[in-house]
N, CA, C and O of each residue as an XYZ file, in Angstrom:
908
protein
N      -3.326    -34.444     -3.309
C      -2.211    -33.487     -3.531
C      -2.165    -32.756     -5.432
O      -1.594    -31.800     -5.958
N      -2.972    -33.696     -5.853
C      -2.883    -33.328     -7.226
C      -4.073    -32.387     -7.439
O      -4.126    -31.639     -8.414
N      -5.338    -32.463     -6.193
C      -6.238    -31.492     -6.449
C      -6.024    -30.309     -5.815
O      -6.508    -29.270     -6.263
N      -5.093    -30.344     -4.434
C      -4.215    -29.171     -3.994
C      -3.387    -28.275     -5.179
O      -3.493    -27.049     -5.208
N      -2.797    -28.802     -5.864
C      -1.926    -28.269     -6.869
C      -2.972    -27.582     -8.157
O      -2.670    -26.560     -8.774
N      -4.333    -28.444     -8.407
C      -5.012    -27.760     -9.345
C      -5.934    -26.517     -9.094
O      -6.413    -25.741     -9.921
N      -6.099    -26.545     -7.236
C      -6.838    -25.491     -6.330
C      -5.768    -24.321     -6.718
O      -5.985    -23.305     -7.378
N      -4.591    -24.744     -6.137
C      -3.474    -23.709     -6.402
C      -3.495    -22.644     -7.271
O      -3.515    -21.438     -7.026
N      -3.487    -23.483     -8.746
C      -3.247    -22.902     -9.879
C      -4.369    -21.916    -10.382
O      -4.113    -20.845    -10.932
N      -5.644    -22.390    -10.137
C      -6.932    -21.924     -9.922
C      -7.251    -20.645     -8.840
O      -8.244    -19.940     -9.022
N      -6.482    -20.447     -7.892
C      -6.617    -19.470     -7.121
C      -5.751    -18.284     -7.532
O      -6.033    -17.134     -7.199
N      -4.365    -18.701     -8.488
C      -4.135    -17.480     -8.995
C      -4.335    -17.154    -10.428
O      -3.829    -16.124    -10.873
N      -5.107    -18.033    -11.276
C      -5.673    -17.813    -12.765
C      -6.909    -16.881    -12.467
O      -7.124    -16.014    -13.314
N      -7.829    -16.950    -11.277
C      -9.149    -16.347    -10.851
C      -8.287    -15.239    -10.069
O      -9.067    -14.527     -9.437
N      -7.175    -14.909     -9.920
C      -7.000    -13.708     -9.036
C      -7.156    -13.452     -7.849
O      -7.106    -12.315     -7.379
N      -7.402    -14.664     -7.110
C      -8.177    -14.899     -5.488
C      -7.773    -13.355     -4.594
O      -6.647    -12.890     -4.769
N      -8.379    -12.910     -4.017
C      -8.264    -11.705     -3.297
C      -6.889    -11.641     -2.521
O      -6.009    -10.789     -2.635
N      -6.932    -13.083     -1.462
C      -5.845    -12.915     -0.561
C      -4.708    -13.266     -1.060
O      -3.651    -12.917     -0.534
N      -4.771    -14.102     -2.285
C      -3.168    -14.207     -3.092
C      -2.891    -13.104     -3.605
O      -1.714    -12.800     -3.414
N      -3.604    -12.202     -4.308
C      -2.898    -10.992     -4.811
C      -2.646    -10.075     -3.479
O      -1.554     -9.510     -3.420
N      -3.509     -9.897     -2.479
C      -2.764     -9.022     -1.548
C      -1.610     -9.179     -0.905
O      -0.732     -8.351     -0.665
N      -1.710    -10.696     -0.558
C      -0.213    -11.344     -0.193
C       0.991    -10.754     -1.093
O       1.927    -10.057     -0.703
N       0.701    -11.250     -2.495
C       1.711    -10.992     -3.084
C       2.272     -9.714     -3.226
O       3.480     -9.486     -3.180
N       1.237     -8.739     -3.429
C       1.521     -7.265     -3.646
C       2.355     -6.670     -2.272
O       3.330     -5.922     -2.198
N       1.664     -7.235     -1.386
C       2.327     -6.621      0.166
C       3.968     -7.225      0.373
O       4.882     -6.676      0.988
N       3.989     -8.571     -0.381
C       5.606     -8.552     -0.249
C       6.230     -7.988     -1.014
O       7.267     -7.491     -0.575
N       5.852     -7.751     -2.790
C       6.431     -6.923     -3.656
C       6.965     -5.313     -2.710
O       8.078     -4.812     -2.550
N       5.768     -4.948     -2.309
C       5.746     -3.567     -1.907
C       7.315     -3.547     -0.754
O       8.311     -2.828     -0.831
N       7.030     -4.456      0.074
C       8.001     -4.270      1.250
C       9.399     -4.756      0.488
O      10.331     -4.080      0.922
N       9.827     -5.702     -0.497
C      11.091     -5.853     -0.965
C      11.465     -4.721     -1.861
O      12.615     -4.314     -2.025
N      10.190     -4.161     -2.532
C      10.871     -3.088     -3.805
C      11.389     -1.692     -2.452
O      12.493     -1.160     -2.336
N      10.294     -1.482     -1.733
C      10.796     -0.160     -0.520
C      11.871     -0.759     -0.310
O      12.727     -0.354     -1.098
N      12.321     -1.687      0.513
C      13.661     -1.949      1.389
C      14.787     -1.855      0.396
O      15.775     -1.173      0.670
N      14.674     -2.624     -0.955
C      15.736     -2.054     -1.618
C      16.169     -1.179     -2.329
O      17.314     -0.979     -2.736
N      14.938     -0.467     -2.538
C      15.323      1.112     -2.830
C      16.099      1.671     -2.131
O      17.101      2.258     -2.541
N      15.658      1.543     -0.662
C      16.369      2.463      0.363
C      17.544      1.786      0.764
O      18.334      2.605      1.236
N      17.999      0.607      0.775
C      19.227      0.097      0.762
C      20.701      0.341     -0.595
O      21.928      0.344     -0.495
N      19.804      0.503     -1.680
C      20.336      0.930     -2.824
C      20.790      2.439     -2.547
O      21.985      2.686     -2.707
N      20.001      3.388     -2.176
C      20.258      4.901     -1.860
C      21.394      4.899     -0.992
O      22.163      5.845     -1.161
N      21.722      3.986     -0.015
C      22.595      3.844      1.125
C      23.820      3.293      0.547
O      24.798      4.024      0.388
N      23.846      1.732      0.135
C      24.897      1.173     -0.087
C      25.555      1.194     -1.463
O      26.595      0.552     -1.606
N      25.003      1.927     -2.570
C      25.664      2.145     -3.974
C      26.999      2.982     -3.395
O      28.160      2.590     -3.278
N      26.448      4.174     -3.101
C      27.737      5.101     -2.727
C      28.484      4.590     -1.858
O      29.635      4.888     -2.178
N      28.483      3.781     -0.623
C      29.317      3.191      0.021
C      30.268      2.377     -0.703
O      31.490      2.500     -0.625
N      29.419      1.243     -1.661
C      30.213      0.286     -2.307
C      31.345      1.204     -3.072
O      32.559      1.053     -2.935
N      30.711      2.177     -3.895
C      31.903      3.031     -4.703
C      32.693      3.784     -4.107
O      33.684      4.003     -4.803
N      32.721      4.454     -2.804
C      33.479      5.027     -1.886
C      34.531      3.984     -1.669
O      35.729      4.226     -1.820
N      33.908      2.451     -1.201
C      34.957      1.390     -0.668
C      35.823      0.959     -1.799
O      36.760      0.199     -1.554
N      35.561      1.444     -3.233
C      36.200      1.035     -4.316
C      37.189      1.906     -4.589
O      38.257      1.489     -5.038
N      36.955      3.336     -4.339
C      37.912      4.293     -4.969
C      38.973      4.628     -4.030
O      40.103      5.007     -4.336
N      38.353      4.396     -2.470
C      39.533      4.837     -1.337
C      39.859      3.659     -0.976
O      39.235      2.598     -0.956
N      41.210      4.034     -0.607
C      42.461      3.089      0.252
C      42.883      3.394      1.589
O      43.472      4.447      1.831
N      42.593      2.449      2.571
C      42.609      2.929      3.959
C      43.240      1.487      4.455
O      43.344      0.421      3.849
N      43.520      1.769      5.439
C      44.552      0.397      6.394
C      43.646     -0.638      6.607
O      44.143     -1.739      6.370
N      42.395     -0.663      7.002
C      41.357     -1.651      7.323
C      40.516     -1.926      6.259
O      39.335     -2.198      6.472
N      41.067     -1.881      4.921
C      39.900     -2.147      3.847
C      39.509     -3.543      3.822
O      38.341     -3.928      3.895
N      40.654     -4.378      3.703
C      40.847     -5.816      3.580
C      39.686     -6.400      4.434
O      38.768     -7.114      4.032
N      39.964     -5.854      5.960
C      39.325     -6.480      6.799
C      37.402     -5.839      6.912
O      36.423     -6.475      7.303
N      37.473     -4.496      6.433
C      36.066     -4.338      6.004
C      35.358     -5.183      4.895
O      34.194     -5.581      4.957
N      36.249     -5.400      3.859
C      35.483     -6.116      2.457
C      35.186     -7.572      3.357
O      34.133     -8.191      3.208
N      36.240     -8.011      4.282
C      35.948     -9.255      4.664
C      34.643     -9.876      5.604
O      34.126    -10.989      5.686
N      34.431     -8.740      6.172
C      32.980     -8.466      7.335
C      31.951     -8.360      6.336
O      30.910     -9.000      6.489
N      32.143     -7.539      5.215
C      30.796     -7.441      4.211
C      30.842     -9.051      3.645
O      29.878     -9.750      3.958
N      31.567     -9.462      3.095
C      31.387    -10.780      2.774
C      30.715    -11.551      3.468
O      29.688    -12.118      3.094
N      31.455    -11.679      5.002
C      30.453    -12.711      5.851
C      28.863    -12.132      5.888
O      27.917    -12.879      5.640
N      28.696    -10.728      6.224
C      27.407    -10.507      6.143
C      26.145    -10.637      5.614
O      24.986    -10.543      6.019
N      27.007    -11.004      4.068
C      26.108    -11.386      3.000
C      25.366    -12.824      3.142
O      24.402    -13.119      2.435
N      25.939    -13.735      4.181
C      24.968    -14.886      4.436
C      24.729    -14.558      6.046
O      24.927    -15.480      6.836
N      24.387    -13.507      6.454
C      23.804    -13.312      7.720
C      22.470    -14.110      7.962
O      21.570    -13.753      7.201
N      22.162    -15.026      8.774
C      20.626    -15.472      8.657
C      20.044    -14.355      9.388
O      20.408    -13.577     10.270
N      18.577    -14.657      8.401
C      17.601    -13.519      8.653
C      17.023    -13.409      9.779
O      16.420    -12.374     10.064
N      17.125    -14.765     10.872
C      16.544    -14.526     12.280
C      17.363    -14.021     12.830
O      16.990    -13.599     13.925
N      18.620    -13.795     12.543
C      19.636    -12.712     13.729
C      19.322    -11.430     13.208
O      18.954    -10.698     14.127
N      19.319    -10.790     11.967
C      18.367     -9.855     11.716
C      17.423     -9.544     12.460
O      17.427     -8.677     13.333
N      16.502    -10.297     12.120
C      15.046    -10.021     13.057
C      15.234     -9.801     14.385
O      14.749     -8.872     15.030
N      16.064    -10.813     14.853
C      16.236    -10.466     16.275
C      16.843     -9.246     16.839
O      16.282     -8.702     17.790
N      18.124     -8.674     16.262
C      18.969     -7.455     16.226
C      17.717     -6.284     16.299
O      17.517     -5.461     17.191
N      17.156     -6.450     15.374
C      15.899     -5.023     14.988
C      14.574     -5.258     16.110
O      13.870     -4.381     16.610
N      14.506     -6.709     16.308
C      13.416     -6.510     17.137
C      13.725     -6.106     18.780
O      12.949     -5.896     19.712
N      15.256     -6.096     18.691
C      15.678     -5.824     20.543
C      15.663     -4.125     20.042
O      15.323     -3.489     21.040
N      15.842     -3.424     19.180
C      15.731     -1.847     18.713
C      14.405     -1.249     18.748
O      14.165     -0.134     19.211
N      13.419     -2.174     18.152
C      12.116     -1.687     17.731
C      11.177     -2.037     18.870
O      10.099     -1.448     18.952
N      11.485     -2.852     19.650
C      10.464     -3.465     20.764
C       9.932     -2.155     21.736
O      10.422     -1.026     21.745
N       8.691     -2.691     22.613
C       8.705     -1.508     23.612
C       9.880     -1.030     24.428
O      10.162      0.156     24.603
N      10.475     -1.963     24.864
C      11.649     -1.941     25.487
C      13.070     -1.235     25.153
O      13.993     -0.738     25.798
N      12.770     -1.441     23.917
C      14.297     -0.936     22.864
C      14.310      0.719     22.947
O      13.506      1.474     23.493
N      15.342      0.963     22.312
C      15.732      2.417     22.305
C      14.868      2.972     21.047
O      15.111      4.153     20.801
N      13.909      2.359     20.203
C      13.507      2.702     18.844
C      12.018      2.813     19.499
O      11.369      3.752     19.038
N      11.364      2.038     20.480
C      10.240      1.327     21.106
C       9.394      2.521     20.809
O       8.354      2.249     20.209
N       9.570      3.613     21.052
C       8.773      5.151     20.940
C       8.028      5.059     19.265
O       6.927      5.582     19.093
N       8.731      4.369     18.131
C       8.552      4.820     16.791
C       7.472      3.501     16.667
O       7.167      3.125     15.535
N       6.970      2.894     17.716
C       5.744      1.881     16.827
C       5.895      1.099     15.884
O       4.855      0.831     15.283
N       7.037      0.514     15.440
C       7.607      0.231     14.555
C       7.378     -1.504     14.323
O       7.386     -2.117     13.256
N       7.174     -2.038     15.722
C       7.115     -3.496     15.544
C       5.611     -4.020     15.352
O       4.607     -3.519     15.859
N       5.669     -5.044     14.582
C       4.596     -5.642     13.650
C       4.178     -4.882     12.807
O       3.045     -5.247     12.493
N       4.508     -3.939     12.220
C       4.498     -2.914     11.264
C       5.104     -3.168      9.789
O       6.115     -3.798      9.480
N       4.303     -2.577      9.086
C       5.116     -2.647      7.513
C       6.606     -2.058      7.917
O       7.484     -2.850      7.574
N       7.175     -0.718      8.640
C       7.761     -0.301      8.672
C       9.329     -0.913      9.316
O      10.531     -0.750      9.107
N       8.262     -1.850     10.385
C       9.501     -2.784     10.930
C      10.118     -3.886      9.930
O      11.189     -4.432     10.192
N       9.496     -4.131      8.955
C       9.746     -5.371      8.112
C      10.491     -4.699      6.985
O      11.398     -5.259      6.370
N      10.151     -3.714      6.791
C      11.108     -2.670      5.830
C      12.370     -2.498      6.280
O      13.327     -2.884      5.608
N      12.528     -1.857      7.553
C      13.954     -1.938      8.200
C      14.626     -2.906      8.134
O      15.714     -2.882      7.558
N      14.012     -4.263      8.856
C      14.943     -5.425      8.661
C      15.248     -5.775      7.419
O      16.308     -6.393      7.315
N      14.559     -5.545      6.291
C      15.155     -6.155      5.075
C      16.457     -5.378      4.834
O      17.598     -5.838      4.807
N      15.994     -3.909      4.636
C      17.203     -2.820      4.420
C      18.540     -3.562      5.056
O      19.504     -3.833      4.340
N      18.503     -3.866      6.485
C      19.677     -4.376      7.199
C      20.016     -5.580      6.461
O      21.221     -5.831      6.479
N      19.255     -6.430      5.790
C      19.543     -7.462      5.104
C      20.247     -7.646      4.090
O      21.185     -8.415      3.881
N      19.529     -6.574      3.204
C      20.308     -6.287      1.562
C      21.584     -5.655      1.761
O      22.650     -6.148      1.392
N      21.465     -4.631      2.310
C      22.906     -3.267      2.283
C      24.275     -4.565      2.119
O      24.797     -4.875      1.049
N      24.522     -4.984      3.092
C      25.839     -5.675      2.777
C      25.898     -6.579      1.510
O      26.971     -6.988      1.064
N      24.700     -6.867      0.958
C      24.967     -7.895     -0.397
C      25.187     -6.420     -1.245
O      26.179     -6.424     -1.973
N      24.590     -5.492     -1.237
C      24.787     -4.453     -2.541
C      25.798     -3.728     -2.222
O      26.358     -3.266     -3.217
N      26.303     -3.413     -1.147
C      28.206     -2.940     -1.095
C      28.915     -3.848     -1.506
O      29.738     -3.602     -2.388
N      28.765     -5.291     -0.912
C      29.612     -6.033     -1.612
C      29.986     -6.581     -3.089
O      31.004     -6.959     -3.668
N      28.581     -6.415     -3.391
C      28.747     -6.730     -4.953
C      28.824     -5.505     -5.756
O      29.283     -5.550     -6.898
N      28.343     -4.252     -5.153
C      29.049     -2.995     -6.058
C      30.492     -2.778     -6.290
O      31.047     -2.395     -7.320
N      30.999     -3.095     -5.142
C      32.357     -3.243     -5.068
C      33.470     -4.069     -5.582
O      34.511     -3.690     -6.120
N      32.945     -5.611     -5.241
C      33.324     -6.385     -6.405
C      33.370     -6.234     -7.644
O      34.362     -6.653     -8.240
N      32.394     -5.646     -8.304
C      32.301     -5.757     -9.644
C      32.772     -4.518    -10.145
O      33.211     -4.605    -11.292
N      32.821     -3.155     -9.525
C      33.849     -2.487     -9.916
C      35.415     -2.475     -9.765
O      36.164     -1.621    -10.239
N      35.761     -3.534     -9.047
C      36.988     -3.898     -8.695
C      37.562     -4.845     -9.757
O      38.765     -5.042     -9.928
N      36.287     -5.565    -10.641
C      36.810     -6.353    -11.816
C      37.178     -5.469    -13.040
O      37.796     -5.950    -13.990
N      36.853     -4.376    -13.009
C      36.977     -3.660    -13.841
C      38.762     -3.308    -14.321
O      39.723     -3.036    -13.603
N      38.685     -3.415    -15.408
C      40.133     -2.864    -16.182
C      41.026     -2.111    -15.629
O      40.961     -1.015    -16.186
N      41.861     -2.114    -14.796
C      42.822     -0.703    -14.302
C      43.150      0.040    -15.271
O      43.144      1.256    -15.082
N      43.445     -0.382    -16.297
C      43.594      0.830    -17.760
C      42.468      1.482    -18.083
O      42.630      2.361    -18.929
N      41.455      1.342    -17.708
C      40.333      2.134    -18.054
C      40.133      3.504    -17.218
O      39.649      4.559    -17.627
N      40.670      3.180    -15.858
C      40.735      4.610    -15.225
C      42.220      5.157    -15.390
O      42.476      6.337    -15.151
N      43.110      4.325    -15.776
C      44.461      5.365    -16.145
C      44.111      5.915    -17.230
O      44.246      7.138    -17.193
N      43.572      5.364    -18.522
C      43.442      6.184    -19.500
C      42.711      7.194    -19.010
O      43.480      8.121    -18.757
N      41.500      7.494    -18.729
C      40.826      8.334    -18.575
C      41.771      9.543    -17.596
O      41.775     10.689    -18.045
N      42.527      9.282    -16.326
C      43.274     10.192    -15.863
C      44.388     10.569    -16.934
O      44.862     11.681    -16.703
N      44.807     10.077    -17.795
C      45.784     10.475    -19.056
C      45.203     11.134    -19.848
O      45.918     11.775    -20.618
N      43.839     11.249    -19.987
C      43.446     12.223    -21.230
C      42.673     13.409    -20.371
O      41.796     14.193    -20.734
N      43.304     13.247    -19.148
C      42.891     14.717    -18.308
C      41.594     14.843    -17.599
O      41.178     15.960    -17.290
N      40.887     13.695    -17.305
C      39.446     13.790    -16.671
C      39.812     14.044    -15.091
O      40.793     13.661    -14.454
N      38.723     14.795    -14.698
C      38.916     14.963    -13.030
C      38.340     13.705    -12.436
O      37.816     12.754    -13.015
N      38.586     13.939    -10.956
C      38.187     12.642    -10.109
C      36.796     12.712    -10.336
O      36.265     11.607    -10.451
N      35.949     13.825    -10.446
C      34.358     13.383    -10.400
C      34.054     12.739    -11.882
O      33.138     11.952    -12.123
N      35.009     13.237    -12.817
C      34.547     12.548    -14.185
C      35.125     11.285    -14.377
O      34.653     10.745    -15.378
N      36.008     10.578    -13.770
C      36.525      9.317    -13.306
C      35.463      8.501    -12.719
O      35.179      7.360    -13.085
N      34.892      9.165    -11.778
C      33.833      8.384    -11.044
C      32.557      7.996    -11.721
O      32.083      6.871    -11.562
N      31.838      9.153    -12.679
C      30.788      9.133    -13.714
C      31.030      8.200    -14.465
O      30.168      7.352    -14.692
N      32.428      8.142    -15.094
C      32.795      7.062    -16.190
C      32.488      5.840    -15.709
O      31.807      5.030    -16.336
N      32.993      5.631    -14.522
C      33.155      4.358    -14.005
C      31.834      3.922    -13.569
O      31.525      2.790    -13.942
N      30.879      4.635    -12.781
C      29.576      4.114    -12.665
C      28.741      3.883    -13.960
O      27.903      2.989    -13.842
N      28.799      4.567    -15.301
C      28.499      4.243    -16.432
C      28.740      3.083    -16.872
O      27.966      2.267    -17.372
N      30.147      3.006    -16.619
C      30.588      1.340    -17.483
C      30.325      0.240    -16.256
O      30.432     -0.960    -16.509
N      30.053      0.598    -15.210
C      30.064     -0.678    -14.103
C      28.165     -0.572    -13.698
O      27.709     -0.913    -12.607
N      27.348     -0.047    -14.819
C      25.907      0.011    -14.440
C      25.248     -1.545    -14.506
O      24.271     -1.928    -13.862
N      25.994     -2.281    -15.393
C      25.256     -3.638    -14.823
C      25.663     -4.476    -14.077
O      25.236     -5.630    -14.085
N      26.678     -3.992    -13.194
C      27.136     -4.551    -12.034
C      26.327     -4.152    -10.993
O      26.068     -4.932    -10.077
N      25.714     -2.548    -11.039
C      25.037     -2.056    -10.284
C      23.671     -2.771    -10.269
O      23.328     -3.425     -9.284
N      22.998     -2.663    -11.214
C      21.784     -2.940    -11.319
C      21.883     -4.666    -11.112
O      20.908     -5.266    -10.660
N      22.889     -5.247    -11.408
C      22.548     -6.904    -11.038
C      22.767     -6.942     -9.244
O      22.349     -7.934     -8.648
N      23.273     -6.088     -8.654
C      23.401     -6.136     -7.294
C      21.977     -5.527     -6.554
O      21.539     -5.771     -5.429
N      21.547     -4.830     -7.397
C      19.943     -4.519     -6.820
C      19.010     -5.562     -6.952
O      18.068     -5.740     -6.180
N      19.295     -6.297     -8.001
C      18.322     -7.556     -8.161
C      18.888     -8.453     -7.117
O      18.068     -8.985     -6.368
N      19.827     -8.646     -6.985
C      20.572     -9.873     -5.957
C      19.725     -9.532     -4.700
O      19.062    -10.398     -4.130
N      19.772     -8.222     -4.283
C      19.371     -7.737     -3.046
C      17.937     -8.158     -2.916
O      17.529     -8.817     -1.960
N      17.021     -7.661     -4.136
C      15.929     -8.022     -3.998
C      15.257     -9.426     -4.031
O      14.251     -9.804     -3.431
N      15.865     -9.931     -4.672
C      16.016    -11.844     -4.326
C      16.357    -12.246     -3.177
O      15.756    -13.223     -2.731
N      17.274    -11.697     -2.474
C      17.484    -11.883     -0.939
C      16.208    -11.733     -0.436
O      15.567    -12.784     -0.460
N      15.533    -10.621      0.083
C      14.644     -9.879      0.776
C      13.361    -10.838      0.368
O      12.801    -11.495      1.246
N      12.878    -10.891     -1.154
C      11.864    -11.331     -1.207
C      11.685    -12.509     -0.568
O      10.767    -12.433      0.247
N      12.368    -13.901     -0.637
C      12.650    -15.009     -0.013
C      12.953    -15.308      1.016
O      13.378    -16.436      1.264
N      12.780    -14.115      2.151
C      13.115    -14.254      3.389
C      11.762    -14.510      4.452
O      10.615    -14.108      4.257
N      12.148    -15.118      5.354
C      10.873    -15.216      6.262
C      11.268    -14.647      7.489
O      10.740    -13.589      7.833
N      12.170    -15.218      8.245
C      12.692    -14.788      9.437
C      12.338    -13.449      9.900
O      11.712    -13.360     10.956
N      12.711    -12.209      9.138
C      12.928    -10.998      9.575
C      11.221    -10.591      9.475
O      10.687     -9.858     10.308
N      10.542    -11.158      8.398
C       9.200    -10.673      8.098
C       8.058    -11.640      9.562
O       6.956    -11.356     10.033
N       8.808    -12.529      9.779
C       7.738    -13.291     10.807
C       8.105    -12.481     12.225
O       7.286    -12.252     13.115
N       9.360    -12.140     12.238
C       9.404    -11.824     13.723
C       9.191    -10.259     13.757
O       8.977     -9.738     14.852
N       9.241     -9.436     12.552
C       8.759     -7.999     12.734
C       7.716     -7.561     12.232
O       7.268     -6.450     12.516
N       7.118     -8.446     11.332
C       5.611     -8.114     10.798
C       4.585     -8.768     11.506
O       3.436     -8.335     11.592
N       5.088    -10.040     12.122
C       4.169    -10.677     13.269
C       2.985    -11.576     12.140
O       2.105    -12.274     12.645
N       3.095    -11.461     10.846
C       2.300    -12.195      9.884
C       0.849    -11.711     10.158
O      -0.108    -12.484     10.091
N       0.734    -10.427     10.464
C      -0.852    -10.102     10.237
C      -1.650     -9.914      9.103
O      -1.256     -9.239      8.152
N      -2.883    -10.532      9.137
C      -3.701    -10.827      7.791
C      -3.986     -9.419      7.393
O      -4.369     -8.486      8.100
N      -3.713     -9.453      6.075
C      -4.080     -7.890      5.385
C      -2.974     -6.863      5.964
O      -3.184     -5.667      5.760
N      -2.217     -7.110      6.424
C      -1.500     -5.914      6.965
C       0.168     -6.148      6.752
O       0.843     -5.367      6.082
N       0.704     -7.298      7.400
C       2.056     -7.527      7.057
C       2.192     -8.804      6.750
O       3.275     -9.235      7.146
N       1.575     -9.545      6.238
C       1.627    -10.989      5.869
C       2.196    -11.180      4.352
O       1.588    -10.987      3.300
N       3.388    -11.567      4.522
C       4.257    -12.011      3.095
C       4.122    -13.460      2.353
O       3.696    -14.523      2.806
N       4.445    -13.256      1.530
C       4.487    -14.835      1.021
C       5.083    -15.892      1.384
O       4.790    -17.052      1.094
N       5.935    -15.508      2.027
C       6.918    -16.468      2.813
C       6.345    -16.820      4.304
O       6.395    -17.946      4.800
N       5.800    -15.677      4.922
C       5.205    -16.338      5.981
C       4.031    -16.806      5.852
O       3.636    -17.406      6.852
N       2.909    -16.729      4.492
C       1.932    -17.338      4.587
C       2.019    -19.029      4.357
O       1.323    -19.961      4.763
N       3.204    -18.944      3.518
C       3.656    -20.492      3.153
C       4.001    -21.341      4.568
O       3.680    -22.498      4.839
N       4.659    -20.510      5.268
C       4.733    -21.394      6.325
C       3.758    -21.365      7.482
O       3.884    -22.188      8.389
N       2.982    -20.639      7.495
C       1.641    -20.569      8.101
C       0.810    -21.984      7.741
O       0.604    -22.957      8.467
N       0.417    -21.745      6.379
C      -0.539    -22.536      5.816
C      -0.131    -23.924      5.941
O      -0.907    -24.794      6.337
N       1.637    -24.251      5.457
C       1.804    -25.607      5.670
C       1.802    -26.092      6.814
O       1.330    -27.225      6.909
N       2.284    -25.465      7.982
C       1.687    -25.602      9.700
C       0.528    -26.423      9.794
O       0.415    -27.499     10.381
N      -0.653    -25.532      8.890
C      -1.911    -25.895      9.232
C      -2.800    -27.081      8.257
O      -3.940    -27.544      8.201
N      -1.654    -27.206      7.646
C      -1.912    -28.718      6.626
C      -2.756    -28.541      5.483
O      -3.256    -29.454      4.826
N      -2.939    -26.799      5.201
C      -3.912    -26.506      4.350
C      -2.762    -25.788      2.929
O      -2.318    -24.641      2.986
N      -2.510    -26.624      1.923
C      -1.477    -26.479      1.261
C      -1.790    -25.716     -0.110
O      -0.842    -25.388     -0.824
N      -3.348    -25.375     -0.560
C      -3.688    -24.591     -1.820
C      -3.109    -23.479     -1.733
O      -2.182    -23.277     -2.518
N      -3.415    -22.603     -0.921
C      -2.823    -20.715     -0.665
C      -1.160    -21.585     -0.915
O      -0.674    -21.780     -2.029
N      -0.619    -21.935      0.185
C       0.995    -22.130     -0.068
C       1.425    -22.550     -1.072
O       2.502    -22.095     -1.457
N       0.732    -23.585     -1.875
C       1.345    -23.847     -2.998
C       1.387    -22.495     -4.358
O       2.245    -22.192     -5.188
N      -0.139    -21.894     -4.005
C      -0.191    -20.693     -4.928
C       0.490    -19.636     -4.684
O       0.696    -18.874     -5.628
N       0.958    -19.346     -3.514
C       2.149    -18.479     -3.364
C       3.467    -18.984     -3.766
O       4.220    -18.395     -4.542
N       3.651    -19.851     -3.325
C       4.793    -20.427     -3.546
C       5.233    -20.507     -5.186
O       6.367    -20.321     -5.627
N       4.165    -20.797     -5.863
C       4.041    -20.996     -7.309
C       4.846    -19.566     -8.029
O       5.804    -19.485     -8.798
N       3.937    -18.485     -7.362
C       4.260    -16.968     -7.738
C       5.778    -16.384     -7.135
O       6.214    -15.372     -7.683
N       6.450    -16.900     -6.208
C       7.219    -16.887     -5.818
C       8.617    -17.426     -6.442
O       9.694    -16.842     -6.315
N       8.420    -18.576     -7.100
C       9.153    -18.889     -8.110
C       9.358    -18.325     -9.012
O      10.470    -18.081     -9.479
N       8.087    -17.938     -9.526
C       8.067    -17.381    -11.074
C       8.977    -16.031    -10.848
O       9.820    -15.789    -11.712
N       8.847    -15.135     -9.721
C       9.554    -13.910     -9.249
C      10.980    -14.226     -9.495
O      11.692    -13.669    -10.330
N      11.419    -15.422     -8.475
C      12.996    -15.518     -8.658
C      13.288    -16.023     -9.879
O      14.265    -15.491    -10.406
N      12.737    -16.908    -10.519
C      13.386    -17.174    -11.768
C      13.601    -15.940    -12.611
O      14.632    -15.746    -13.255
N      12.174    -14.803    -12.555
C      12.606    -13.557    -13.381
C      13.787    -12.945    -13.165
O      14.601    -12.473    -13.959
N      13.777    -13.029    -11.725
C      15.251    -12.164    -11.465
C      16.325    -13.008    -11.732
O      17.257    -12.526    -12.376
N      16.382    -14.044    -11.409
C      17.581    -14.687    -12.053
C      17.985    -14.699    -13.648
O      19.153    -14.696    -14.036
N      17.012    -14.711    -14.376
C      16.671    -14.607    -15.824
C      17.230    -13.415    -15.879
O      18.368    -13.457    -16.346
N      16.785    -12.169    -15.519
C      17.451    -10.649    -15.622
C      18.820    -10.451    -15.011
O      19.507     -9.646    -15.639
N      19.312    -10.912    -14.088
C      20.814    -11.298    -13.719
C      21.817    -11.726    -14.618
O      22.976    -11.319    -14.698
N      21.043    -12.896    -15.519
C      22.254    -13.787    -16.147
C      22.269    -12.890    -17.297
O      23.344    -12.415    -17.664
N      20.907    -12.542    -18.056
C      21.039    -11.527    -19.074
C      22.272    -10.305    -19.061
O      23.061    -10.026    -19.963
N      22.151     -9.791    -17.920
C      22.891     -8.448    -17.588
C      24.321     -8.993    -17.333
O      25.227     -8.227    -17.662
N      24.650    -10.110    -16.838
C      25.994    -10.602    -16.804
C      26.335    -11.414    -18.000
O      27.486    -11.846    -17.955
N      25.721    -11.710    -18.954
C      26.224    -12.415    -20.256
C      25.948    -10.646    -21.167
O      26.500    -10.670    -22.268
N      25.402     -9.588    -20.938
C      25.653     -8.456    -21.946
C      27.144     -7.654    -21.543
O      27.985     -7.134    -22.276
N      27.054     -7.838    -19.609
C      28.466     -7.148    -19.495
C      29.694     -7.988    -19.890
O      30.779     -7.409    -19.841
N      29.666     -9.249    -20.268
C      30.844     -9.936    -20.446
C      31.440     -9.342    -21.744
O      32.514     -9.758    -22.177
């Protein structure tokens, strides 16, 4: 095991071509999906915070439940949509980067919406009242709230990134784990471990842990700055 660990470090230090390609593929998928999810989810989280309607509590409860949605369930749902017999089968998204990104967008969106909503809801209510008293218009209140809650929004995006970079179900089911095309760090770790070849899996696991620690560190520093 020590030799496998040493070989894994060697693969990282020497910049092994396959290790780098897999890591960059994972990062590309995660950044693309979180970027798309952010464009959709942040406005929805803001709207959910500022608008009052009868079923608001139920919507919030459903979103909180969807935050823990198993990745294989998301993979199965999207698979049924983009398979050849599905309604989106003609787009040929199955076993392609587009299919993986679509699944990860669905996986990350409830997290972003819930965290943006809950973060904005924790803001001091007197902040909005003061702005309105000073004559601020609704648009000005919205912009000021977004500026005030910028750390909450950034933390939500990073949390969504952390969720998709470490998932395996969506990438395996929708990407097919195709070498040099849709193979990610998590699917590679699962594959190499099942084959009994630990060196590549260990190397990718180390990179994944470094990314996870970096994201958690950034979130912690943002939360501390916002406190």
